[in-house]
MARRO-899346 format. One line per field, with one value per residue (C-alpha): residue in three letters; residue number from 1; x, y, z. Coordinates in nm, 2 decimals. Layout:
res: c(ALA_...)
n: c(NUM_...)
X: c(X_...)
Y: c(Y_...)
Z: c(Z_...)
END
This chain:
res: c(MET_SER_ARG_SER_ALA_ARG_GLN_ALA_LEU_LEU_LEU_ILE_PHE_SER_TYR_SER_MET_LEU_ALA_VAL_ALA_TRP_GLY_TRP_ARG_LEU_HIS_ALA_ASN_ASP_LYS_ILE_PRO_ASP_ALA_LYS_VAL_ASP_ALA_SER_LEU_GLU_ALA_THR_ARG_THR_GLY_LEU_ALA_ALA_LYS_LEU_ALA_HIS_ALA_PRO_LYS_HIS_LEU_GLN_MET_ALA_ALA_VAL_MET_GLN_LEU_GLY_LEU_LEU_PRO_ASP_ALA_GLU_LEU_ARG_ALA_LEU_GLN_ASN_TRP_THR_LYS_MET_MET_PRO_GLU_GLN_ARG_VAL_ARG_GLN_LEU_THR_VAL_GLN_HIS_GLY_PRO_LEU_PRO_THR_PRO_SER_PRO_LEU_ASN_THR_ALA_LEU_ILE_PHE_ALA_GLU_ILE_GLN_GLN_PRO_ASP_ALA_PRO_LEU_LEU_GLU_ASP_SER_ARG_MET_PHE_VAL_SER_ALA_SER_GLY_ASP_ARG_MET_GLU_GLU_ALA_ASP_LYS_ILE_ALA_ALA_LEU_GLU_MET_LEU_ALA_THR_GLN_ALA_LEU_GLU_THR_ASN_GLU_HIS_SER_LEU_ALA_ILE_SER_ILE_HIS_GLU_ARG_VAL_CYS_GLU_PHE_PRO_SER_ALA_ILE_TRP_GLN_ASN_VAL_LEU_SER_LEU_THR_GLU_ALA_ALA_HIS_ALA_ALA_ARG_ARG_PRO_ALA_ALA_ALA_LEU_ARG_VAL_VAL_ASN_GLU_TRP_LEU_ALA_ALA_LYS_PRO_SER_ARG_LEU_ASP_ALA_LYS_GLN_GLN_GLU_GLU_ALA_LEU_ASP_LEU_GLN_LEU_SER_LEU_LEU_LEU_GLU_GLY_SER_ARG_TYR_ALA_GLU_ALA_SER_ARG_ILE_SER_LEU_ASP_ALA_LEU_ARG_ALA_LEU_LYS_PRO_SER_ALA_GLY_LEU_PRO_PRO_ARG_MET_LEU_GLU_ARG_ALA_LEU_LEU_ALA_THR_ARG_ALA_ALA_GLY_GLU_SER_ALA_GLU_LEU_LEU_PRO_TRP_ILE_GLU_PHE_GLN_LEU_ARG_THR_PHE_ALA_ASP_HIS_GLN_ARG_SER_VAL_SER_SER_LEU_SER_THR_GLY_THR_LYS_VAL_ASP_PRO_GLU_TYR_ARG_ARG_TRP_VAL_ASN_GLU_GLY_ALA_CYS_ILE_ALA_ASP_LEU_ASN_HIS_GLN_SER_SER_ILE_ALA_CYS_ASP_LEU_PHE_PHE_ARG_LEU_ALA_ALA_MET_GLY_GLU_THR_ARG_VAL_LEU_ALA_ARG_LEU_HIS_THR_LEU_ALA_THR_GLN_MET_ARG_ARG_ASP_LYS_GLU_LEU_SER_SER_VAL_ILE_ALA_SER_LEU_GLN_SER_ARG_LEU_GLY_PRO_ILE_GLN_LEU_ALA_GLN_ALA_LEU_ALA_ASP_GLY_GLY_ALA_PRO_ALA_ALA_ALA_ARG_ALA_VAL_LEU_ALA_PRO_HIS_LEU_GLU_ALA_SER_PRO_ASN_ASP_ARG_ALA_ALA_TRP_HIS_LEU_LEU_THR_GLU_ILE_ASP_ILE_MET_GLN_ARG_GLY_GLU_ALA_SER_ALA_PRO_VAL_LEU_TRP_GLU_THR_LEU_LEU_LYS_ARG_PHE_PRO_ASP_ASP_VAL_HIS_ALA_LEU_GLY_GLU_LEU_SER_LYS_LEU_GLN_MET_ALA_SER_ALA_GLN_TYR_PRO_GLN_ALA_LEU_ARG_THR_LEU_GLN_SER_ILE_PRO_GLU_SER_GLN_ARG_ASP_GLU_ASN_ALA_LEU_ARG_SER_ILE_VAL_SER_LEU_ALA_ILE_GLN_LEU_ASP_ASP_ILE_PRO_ALA_ALA_HIS_ARG_ALA_GLN_GLN_LEU_ILE_ILE_SER_SER_ALA_ALA_HIS_PRO_ALA_VAL_SER_ASP_VAL_MET_ALA_LEU_THR_THR_THR_SER_GLN_GLN_HIS_ALA_ASP_THR_MET_ALA_VAL_GLU_ALA_ALA_GLN_SER_GLU_ALA_LEU_ALA_LYS_LEU_PRO_SER_GLY_THR_ASP_PHE_HIS_ARG_SER_LEU_THR_ALA_LYS_MET_GLU_THR_GLY_GLU_ALA_SER_GLN_PHE_SER_THR_ALA_ALA_LYS_ALA_ARG)
n: c(1_2_3_4_5_6_7_8_9_10_11_12_13_14_15_16_17_18_19_20_21_22_23_24_25_26_27_28_29_30_31_32_33_34_35_36_37_38_39_40_41_42_43_44_45_46_47_48_49_50_51_52_53_54_55_56_57_58_59_60_61_62_63_64_65_66_67_68_69_70_71_72_73_74_75_76_77_78_79_80_81_82_83_84_85_86_87_88_89_90_91_92_93_94_95_96_97_98_99_100_101_102_103_104_105_106_107_108_109_110_111_112_113_114_115_116_117_118_119_120_121_122_123_124_125_126_127_128_129_130_131_132_133_134_135_136_137_138_139_140_141_142_143_144_145_146_147_148_149_150_151_152_153_154_155_156_157_158_159_160_161_162_163_164_165_166_167_168_169_170_171_172_173_174_175_176_177_178_179_180_181_182_183_184_185_186_187_188_189_190_191_192_193_194_195_196_197_198_199_200_201_202_203_204_205_206_207_208_209_210_211_212_213_214_215_216_217_218_219_220_221_222_223_224_225_226_227_228_229_230_231_232_233_234_235_236_237_238_239_240_241_242_243_244_245_246_247_248_249_250_251_252_253_254_255_256_257_258_259_260_261_262_263_264_265_266_267_268_269_270_271_272_273_274_275_276_277_278_279_280_281_282_283_284_285_286_287_288_289_290_291_292_293_294_295_296_297_298_299_300_301_302_303_304_305_306_307_308_309_310_311_312_313_314_315_316_317_318_319_320_321_322_323_324_325_326_327_328_329_330_331_332_333_334_335_336_337_338_339_340_341_342_343_344_345_346_347_348_349_350_351_352_353_354_355_356_357_358_359_360_361_362_363_364_365_366_367_368_369_370_371_372_373_374_375_376_377_378_379_380_381_382_383_384_385_386_387_388_389_390_391_392_393_394_395_396_397_398_399_400_401_402_403_404_405_406_407_408_409_410_411_412_413_414_415_416_417_418_419_420_421_422_423_424_425_426_427_428_429_430_431_432_433_434_435_436_437_438_439_440_441_442_443_444_445_446_447_448_449_450_451_452_453_454_455_456_457_458_459_460_461_462_463_464_465_466_467_468_469_470_471_472_473_474_475_476_477_478_479_480_481_482_483_484_485_486_487_488_489_490_491_492_493_494_495_496_497_498_499_500_501_502_503_504_505_506_507_508_509_510_511_512_513_514_515_516_517_518_519_520_521_522_523_524_525_526_527_528_529_530_531_532_533_534_535_536_537_538_539_540_541_542_543_544_545_546_547_548_549_550_551_552_553_554_555_556_557_558_559_560_561_562)
X: c(-9.19_-9.05_-8.67_-8.71_-8.92_-8.67_-8.38_-8.57_-8.63_-8.26_-8.15_-8.37_-8.24_-7.88_-7.91_-8.07_-7.78_-7.53_-7.70_-7.69_-7.33_-7.22_-7.41_-7.24_-6.90_-6.96_-7.07_-6.77_-6.53_-6.71_-6.60_-6.75_-6.62_-6.48_-6.77_-6.59_-6.68_-6.54_-6.84_-6.68_-6.64_-7.01_-7.10_-6.88_-7.05_-7.40_-7.31_-7.17_-7.48_-7.70_-7.48_-7.54_-7.90_-7.75_-7.60_-7.78_-8.02_-7.83_-7.53_-7.70_-7.76_-7.41_-7.25_-7.45_-7.35_-6.98_-7.00_-7.15_-6.88_-6.59_-6.30_-6.22_-5.89_-6.06_-6.34_-6.08_-5.93_-6.27_-6.31_-6.00_-6.11_-6.44_-6.24_-6.06_-6.17_-6.43_-6.19_-5.94_-6.21_-6.31_-5.95_-5.87_-6.18_-6.09_-5.72_-5.52_-5.46_-5.78_-5.93_-6.10_-6.00_-6.12_-6.32_-6.59_-6.96_-6.89_-6.61_-6.83_-7.14_-6.93_-6.82_-7.18_-7.26_-6.97_-7.03_-7.39_-7.30_-7.36_-6.99_-6.88_-6.58_-6.62_-6.80_-6.49_-6.27_-6.53_-6.54_-6.16_-6.16_-6.43_-6.29_-5.94_-6.07_-5.96_-6.07_-6.18_-6.52_-6.71_-6.76_-7.14_-7.11_-6.85_-7.10_-7.38_-7.16_-7.06_-7.42_-7.51_-7.24_-7.36_-7.71_-7.58_-7.38_-7.69_-7.89_-7.62_-7.61_-7.25_-7.35_-7.00_-6.90_-7.21_-7.13_-6.77_-6.89_-7.14_-6.88_-6.66_-6.94_-7.01_-6.65_-6.69_-6.73_-7.04_-7.21_-7.56_-7.77_-7.95_-7.62_-7.59_-7.94_-7.85_-7.55_-7.79_-8.02_-7.71_-7.61_-7.95_-7.94_-7.60_-7.70_-7.41_-7.55_-7.21_-7.09_-7.37_-7.34_-6.98_-7.07_-7.37_-7.16_-6.91_-7.18_-7.33_-6.98_-6.88_-6.79_-6.94_-7.25_-7.34_-7.70_-7.99_-8.22_-8.46_-8.17_-8.01_-8.31_-8.33_-7.97_-8.02_-8.32_-8.11_-7.82_-8.05_-8.21_-7.87_-7.74_-8.05_-8.03_-7.67_-7.78_-7.57_-7.83_-7.61_-7.44_-7.77_-7.89_-7.58_-7.60_-7.96_-7.93_-7.61_-7.82_-8.08_-7.82_-7.66_-7.98_-7.97_-8.20_-8.41_-8.45_-8.76_-8.75_-8.77_-9.03_-8.83_-8.53_-8.73_-8.88_-8.54_-8.43_-8.74_-8.66_-8.29_-8.33_-8.61_-8.39_-8.10_-8.31_-8.23_-8.57_-8.55_-8.29_-8.55_-8.82_-8.70_-8.71_-9.06_-9.17_-9.02_-9.20_-9.53_-9.50_-9.50_-9.86_-10.15_-10.34_-10.07_-10.19_-10.54_-10.63_-10.74_-11.10_-11.08_-10.95_-11.23_-11.50_-11.44_-11.32_-11.08_-10.72_-10.41_-10.33_-9.96_-10.01_-10.20_-9.93_-9.65_-9.84_-9.88_-9.51_-9.41_-9.65_-9.53_-9.16_-9.21_-9.41_-9.15_-8.87_-9.06_-9.12_-9.47_-9.56_-9.49_-9.66_-9.97_-10.00_-9.97_-10.21_-10.46_-10.44_-10.47_-10.78_-10.93_-10.88_-11.08_-10.79_-10.98_-10.70_-10.49_-10.76_-10.65_-10.29_-10.41_-10.64_-10.34_-10.11_-10.37_-10.47_-10.10_-10.05_-10.38_-10.52_-10.86_-11.05_-10.90_-10.95_-11.32_-11.36_-11.21_-11.41_-11.73_-11.66_-11.58_-11.89_-12.10_-11.93_-11.89_-12.16_-12.10_-12.07_-11.80_-11.61_-11.63_-11.52_-11.22_-11.12_-11.18_-10.98_-10.69_-10.68_-10.87_-11.18_-11.25_-11.26_-11.48_-11.72_-11.74_-11.85_-12.12_-12.27_-12.45_-12.56_-12.72_-12.90_-13.05_-13.11_-13.16_-13.28_-12.98_-12.88_-12.56_-12.44_-12.52_-12.32_-12.02_-12.06_-12.06_-11.74_-11.58_-11.67_-11.52_-11.21_-11.19_-11.29_-11.14_-11.28_-11.40_-11.67_-11.79_-12.07_-12.23_-12.21_-12.37_-12.64_-12.70_-12.74_-12.98_-13.20_-13.25_-13.27_-13.37_-13.38_-13.04_-12.88_-12.52_-12.53_-12.68_-12.41_-12.13_-12.28_-12.31_-11.94_-11.84_-12.06_-11.92_-11.56_-11.64_-11.81_-12.15_-12.31_-12.68_-12.67_-12.50_-12.77_-13.05_-12.89_-12.85_-13.21_-13.32_-13.22_-13.52_-13.49_-13.51_-13.20_-12.98_-12.67_-12.49_-12.24_-12.51_-12.70_-12.40_-12.32_-12.68_-12.63_-12.31_-12.44_-12.77_-12.61_-12.37_-12.66_-12.87_-13.14_-13.23_-13.52_-13.31_-13.03_-13.27_-13.44_-13.11_-12.98_-13.31_-13.26_-12.90_-13.02_-13.32_-13.10_-12.85_-12.91_-12.71_-12.69_-12.37_-12.40_-12.26_-12.54_-12.81_-12.65_-12.64_-13.01_-13.08_-12.89_-13.07_-13.40_-13.34_-13.35_-13.63_-13.97_-14.17_-14.25_-14.43_-14.13_-13.89_-14.09_-14.12_-13.75_-13.65_-13.89_-13.75_-13.39_-13.46_-13.63_-13.30_-13.08_-13.03_-13.29_-13.21_-12.86_-12.75_-12.72_-13.08_-13.22_-13.02_-13.11_-13.48_-13.46_-13.28_-13.54_-13.83_-13.69_-13.58_-13.21_-12.92_-12.56_-12.26_-12.16_-11.80_-11.78_-11.98_-11.91_-12.22_-12.43_-12.32)
Y: c(-4.40_-4.21_-4.15_-3.77_-3.81_-4.06_-3.82_-3.53_-3.74_-3.84_-3.48_-3.39_-3.69_-3.60_-3.25_-3.38_-3.62_-3.35_-3.14_-3.43_-3.50_-3.14_-3.13_-3.45_-3.31_-2.99_-3.17_-3.41_-3.11_-2.93_-2.59_-2.32_-2.36_-2.09_-1.89_-1.87_-2.21_-2.27_-2.23_-2.42_-2.73_-2.73_-2.68_-2.98_-3.18_-3.08_-3.16_-3.50_-3.58_-3.51_-3.75_-4.03_-4.06_-4.27_-4.52_-4.85_-4.81_-5.03_-4.79_-4.46_-4.42_-4.53_-4.32_-4.01_-4.07_-4.11_-3.79_-3.59_-3.70_-3.66_-3.46_-3.13_-3.27_-3.56_-3.33_-3.10_-3.40_-3.49_-3.13_-3.15_-3.49_-3.34_-3.11_-3.39_-3.54_-3.82_-4.10_-3.98_-3.96_-4.33_-4.43_-4.28_-4.45_-4.79_-4.85_-4.55_-4.37_-4.18_-3.92_-4.17_-4.47_-4.79_-5.00_-4.76_-4.71_-4.35_-4.46_-4.75_-4.52_-4.26_-4.53_-4.62_-4.25_-4.18_-4.47_-4.35_-3.98_-3.85_-3.78_-4.12_-4.29_-4.53_-4.85_-5.05_-4.83_-4.84_-5.22_-5.25_-5.01_-5.19_-5.53_-5.42_-5.25_-5.54_-5.50_-5.14_-5.28_-5.56_-5.85_-5.81_-5.44_-5.51_-5.76_-5.50_-5.24_-5.47_-5.58_-5.21_-5.15_-5.46_-5.32_-4.99_-5.18_-5.37_-5.04_-4.90_-5.22_-5.30_-5.67_-5.81_-5.59_-5.68_-6.05_-5.99_-5.81_-6.08_-6.35_-6.17_-6.15_-6.52_-6.60_-6.44_-6.70_-6.52_-6.50_-6.65_-6.83_-6.51_-6.37_-6.66_-6.59_-6.23_-6.35_-6.57_-6.27_-6.08_-6.38_-6.41_-6.04_-6.08_-6.42_-6.58_-6.88_-7.04_-6.77_-6.85_-7.22_-7.22_-7.07_-7.29_-7.60_-7.47_-7.42_-7.77_-7.93_-7.74_-7.95_-7.89_-7.78_-7.41_-7.49_-7.62_-7.89_-7.65_-7.44_-7.76_-7.85_-7.50_-7.51_-7.84_-7.69_-7.38_-7.60_-7.78_-7.46_-7.30_-7.61_-7.62_-7.24_-7.29_-7.58_-7.83_-8.10_-8.40_-8.28_-8.20_-8.55_-8.71_-8.52_-8.61_-8.97_-9.00_-8.86_-9.13_-9.40_-9.28_-9.35_-9.65_-9.93_-9.90_-9.53_-9.37_-9.18_-8.80_-8.66_-8.34_-8.54_-8.74_-8.42_-8.28_-8.60_-8.59_-8.24_-8.31_-8.64_-8.51_-8.21_-8.45_-8.70_-8.97_-9.01_-9.39_-9.40_-9.27_-9.53_-9.78_-9.51_-9.41_-9.77_-9.78_-9.46_-9.60_-9.91_-9.69_-9.58_-9.78_-9.72_-9.92_-10.23_-10.19_-10.37_-10.19_-10.29_-10.15_-9.82_-9.80_-9.79_-9.41_-9.41_-9.14_-9.17_-8.99_-8.71_-8.77_-9.14_-9.03_-8.78_-9.03_-9.30_-9.04_-8.96_-9.32_-9.40_-9.11_-9.20_-9.56_-9.48_-9.23_-9.49_-9.77_-9.97_-10.06_-10.32_-10.09_-9.80_-10.01_-10.12_-9.77_-9.63_-9.89_-9.76_-9.40_-9.48_-9.66_-9.35_-9.15_-8.99_-8.99_-8.81_-9.13_-9.35_-9.31_-9.41_-9.69_-9.82_-9.83_-10.01_-10.25_-10.35_-10.41_-10.62_-10.81_-10.70_-10.63_-10.80_-10.57_-10.27_-10.35_-10.38_-10.04_-9.87_-10.03_-9.90_-9.55_-9.55_-9.62_-9.33_-9.08_-9.16_-9.27_-8.92_-8.79_-9.12_-9.11_-8.74_-8.83_-9.11_-8.88_-8.59_-8.84_-8.94_-9.27_-9.21_-9.57_-9.65_-9.35_-9.46_-9.81_-9.65_-9.44_-9.70_-9.91_-9.60_-9.46_-9.79_-9.76_-9.38_-9.28_-8.93_-8.83_-8.52_-8.46_-8.81_-8.77_-8.44_-8.62_-8.91_-8.67_-8.50_-8.84_-8.95_-8.63_-8.70_-9.05_-8.97_-8.62_-8.27_-8.35_-8.57_-8.30_-8.14_-8.48_-8.58_-8.26_-8.30_-8.65_-8.52_-8.25_-8.52_-8.65_-8.31_-8.05_-7.76_-7.83_-7.48_-7.61_-7.84_-7.56_-7.33_-7.58_-7.67_-7.30_-7.24_-7.53_-7.41_-7.05_-7.20_-7.38_-7.07_-7.23_-6.89_-6.96_-7.28_-7.12_-6.84_-7.10_-7.29_-6.99_-6.88_-7.22_-7.12_-6.98_-6.60_-6.62_-6.85_-6.66_-6.51_-6.20_-6.39_-6.57_-6.25_-6.07_-6.37_-6.35_-5.97_-6.03_-6.33_-6.16_-5.84_-6.05_-6.24_-5.92_-6.04_-5.70_-5.82_-6.09_-5.84_-5.58_-5.82_-5.95_-5.60_-5.51_-5.81_-5.71_-5.36_-5.50_-5.74_-5.47_-5.26_-4.97_-5.03_-4.92_-4.62_-4.83_-5.08_-4.81_-4.66_-5.00_-5.04_-4.70_-4.80_-5.13_-4.95_-4.74_-5.05_-5.24_-5.25_-5.32_-4.97_-5.09_-5.32_-5.03_-4.79_-5.04_-5.12_-4.75_-4.66_-4.94_-4.83_-4.46_-4.56_-4.72_-4.41_-4.13_-3.86_-3.50_-3.55_-3.41_-3.76_-3.85_-3.53_-3.57_-3.93_-3.86_-3.60_-3.82_-4.10_-3.86_-3.74_-4.09_-4.01_-4.17_-4.05_-4.17_-3.98_-3.91_-4.04_-4.21_-3.93_-3.74_-4.01_-3.90)
Z: c(7.36_7.06_7.03_7.07_7.38_7.53_7.45_7.62_7.94_7.93_7.92_8.22_8.40_8.31_8.44_8.76_8.81_8.74_9.01_9.25_9.17_9.22_9.55_9.67_9.57_9.75_10.06_10.04_10.01_10.29_10.17_9.95_9.60_9.39_9.24_8.91_8.76_8.42_8.20_7.91_8.12_8.21_7.85_7.77_8.03_7.91_7.54_7.63_7.84_7.53_7.33_7.57_7.45_7.16_7.40_7.50_7.79_8.03_8.00_8.01_8.39_8.49_8.22_8.33_8.69_8.59_8.38_8.67_8.91_8.66_8.80_8.63_8.49_8.32_8.20_8.04_7.87_7.74_7.63_7.42_7.29_7.16_6.94_6.75_6.42_6.44_6.35_6.61_6.88_6.82_6.80_7.14_7.30_7.16_7.09_7.20_7.53_7.58_7.80_8.03_8.24_8.08_8.10_8.22_8.14_8.01_7.77_7.63_7.60_7.41_7.17_7.09_7.05_6.82_6.58_6.53_6.45_6.10_6.08_6.22_6.07_5.78_5.88_5.80_6.03_6.31_6.28_6.32_6.62_6.81_6.73_6.85_7.16_7.39_7.75_7.70_7.63_7.79_7.54_7.54_7.46_7.19_7.03_7.05_6.89_6.60_6.55_6.52_6.26_6.07_6.06_5.92_5.66_5.54_5.52_5.29_5.08_5.20_5.22_5.23_5.51_5.71_5.66_5.78_6.09_6.17_6.13_6.37_6.62_6.60_6.70_7.05_7.33_7.45_7.11_7.11_6.85_6.76_6.64_6.39_6.27_6.21_6.00_5.80_5.73_5.59_5.39_5.24_5.14_4.98_4.82_4.99_5.17_5.20_5.44_5.69_5.63_5.74_6.08_6.12_6.06_6.32_6.58_6.51_6.55_6.86_7.17_7.42_7.23_7.23_7.15_7.35_7.21_7.04_6.89_6.77_6.56_6.43_6.34_6.15_5.96_5.88_5.76_5.52_5.40_5.33_5.15_4.92_4.87_4.75_4.52_4.72_4.69_4.70_5.02_5.18_5.09_5.23_5.56_5.61_5.53_5.75_6.04_5.99_5.97_6.29_6.49_6.72_6.60_6.92_6.89_6.74_6.42_6.49_6.25_6.20_6.09_5.85_5.71_5.65_5.47_5.26_5.14_5.08_4.90_4.68_4.58_4.50_4.31_4.57_4.73_4.67_4.95_5.19_5.12_5.39_5.65_5.55_5.57_5.92_6.02_5.89_6.11_6.42_6.35_6.48_6.16_5.97_6.14_6.00_5.68_5.36_5.42_5.77_5.64_5.38_5.65_5.68_6.04_6.15_6.04_6.19_5.95_5.99_5.89_5.58_5.49_5.51_5.32_5.04_5.05_5.04_4.76_4.55_4.61_4.53_4.21_4.10_4.14_3.96_4.28_4.16_4.42_4.71_4.54_4.46_4.82_4.95_4.69_4.79_5.15_5.04_4.82_5.11_5.33_5.08_4.87_4.54_4.35_4.35_4.20_3.84_3.91_4.14_3.86_3.62_3.87_4.00_3.65_3.55_3.86_3.82_4.15_3.99_4.28_4.54_4.31_4.26_4.64_4.71_4.43_4.56_4.91_4.78_4.57_4.87_5.06_4.78_4.52_4.16_4.01_4.25_4.21_3.83_3.83_4.04_3.79_3.49_3.65_3.71_3.34_3.37_3.15_3.08_3.45_3.51_3.23_3.39_3.71_3.55_3.31_3.57_3.75_3.44_3.37_3.72_3.70_3.33_3.42_3.62_3.42_3.61_3.53_3.16_3.16_3.31_3.07_2.78_2.90_2.95_2.60_2.46_2.66_2.50_2.15_2.11_2.06_1.70_1.85_2.09_1.88_1.81_2.17_2.30_2.04_2.16_2.52_2.39_2.24_2.59_2.76_2.50_2.75_2.90_2.92_2.98_2.68_2.46_2.57_2.50_2.16_2.06_2.14_1.92_1.64_1.66_1.66_1.34_1.18_1.19_1.28_1.19_1.38_1.67_1.68_1.67_1.95_2.18_2.10_2.22_2.57_2.76_2.79_3.17_3.17_2.93_3.10_2.98_2.78_2.59_2.53_2.39_2.17_2.03_1.96_1.78_1.58_1.50_1.37_1.16_1.01_0.97_1.22_1.37_1.58_1.75_1.82_1.95_2.19_2.32_2.37_2.55_2.79_2.86_2.98_3.17_3.36_3.47_3.77_3.61_3.23_3.05_2.82_2.53_2.58_2.57_2.26_2.09_2.17_2.02_1.70_1.65_1.72_1.41_1.20_1.38_1.20_1.51_1.65_1.96_2.05_2.00_2.21_2.49_2.49_2.48_2.76_2.98_2.90_2.98_3.31_3.42_3.35_3.60_3.51_3.48_3.32_2.99_2.86_2.96_2.80_2.48_2.44_2.50_2.23_1.99_2.05_1.99_1.66_1.56_1.54_1.72_1.76_1.94_2.25_2.33_2.68_2.94_3.18_3.06_3.22_3.57)
END
């Protein structure tokens, strides 16, 4: 329900309650009242009832009932109160002798209404009044009012004030974890993580604890996040490692605690300190009892085990603990993690574990195939190992074009870019119609300004297999080399392959047609181009006329084609 609709319903309800209250008072007095009712008092009552729409829902009904039953004397006091300045009104409701007995639902509801008015006191003043209201407000209502003021402060970019208000809220005995989270949001907005961290630390250290088990974990996560946000990496690492050391030897290792320690130690550059705990965690998995050969069979592995093996391997490798890293990389490779193969190849070769390496590579080759395995090694920066995998495969399958492609790319990686043209030409001797090799060779020839050779290479690609990039390259090279028939044919293919040819392409075809000696080829190309253009347009008619007279001119915009 919208706010305006809710306010309308509240007004209807307020008037109904006022009528009921007056009826009850008349019945209680058991006498006919004076017909001359003070109209100004009723106007005051009605105006205040409308204001109560700004109060929290749980206060509205009780406040309206109290307003309806309010004695005339107190109502007159309220009438005088409404004529005061906004700051004085809030002051009387909170810290001075006011028009109403306190605490009461009506007094509290009016406080909420006043601090939301357009002419409300300054946020700082309202904060002080509400904080100092003592027992005039229930603590829960006081917290709600302060949270409301903090929200207003954030909306007006008064971040420091918002943080100050939230800090005050978190000091109340009845404050809840959500209040701390609200403080954290304000601290994020103000880029002052230390303000939120202080309160989070206090809540974590409180005895007895103010947090349940779930909130405790959330608080620890938040503590780490705030420490990292404030660049207090060493402190985050110390707290996380101390928490691990405080565990009893017989206790399990909570994954969330280990996760926090991983983030903290990595940020602090102290990940080596965490390695023993990761090894302890790995021993809790059944998969860790399996041998490398068992893991290489391709059977299902716990994703969490795979994740922590990877973390342990990376940390060990980063901290030059090569033996541990090599062991864990072997396990990762056996589980099918091909991205570690290059690093494993380097470590295993250094540590003379060639037999184990050959066994793992053989098992992976049977599962993945030689091309995927070689690609993984090459991508990891181990071209020699990749070539060693491909060589026996090519001896057995000399016509495997994909394998020859990969071998050529690996050889370029080993020998350098200068050798690339010769290597692609070697591949083309084996597969003369290889489109990919022809495309790569033409790029190298254009880069080295060998334009005639590049044009011949591109023209070697069958017309049906030339993509748009190849065709446009042919047009550019042919025009540069004054080969009009080649440029005209390539431009014709660009248009014929497009569902809706660009105006610029049609005009380029018209221009090359002027210089082409083959009249029949020109007419066929122009007819095909015109057939693809929207008929009946000014552009179509003009272009037809130009072609008929043998003239061509550049049109100002493509809009005429519409």
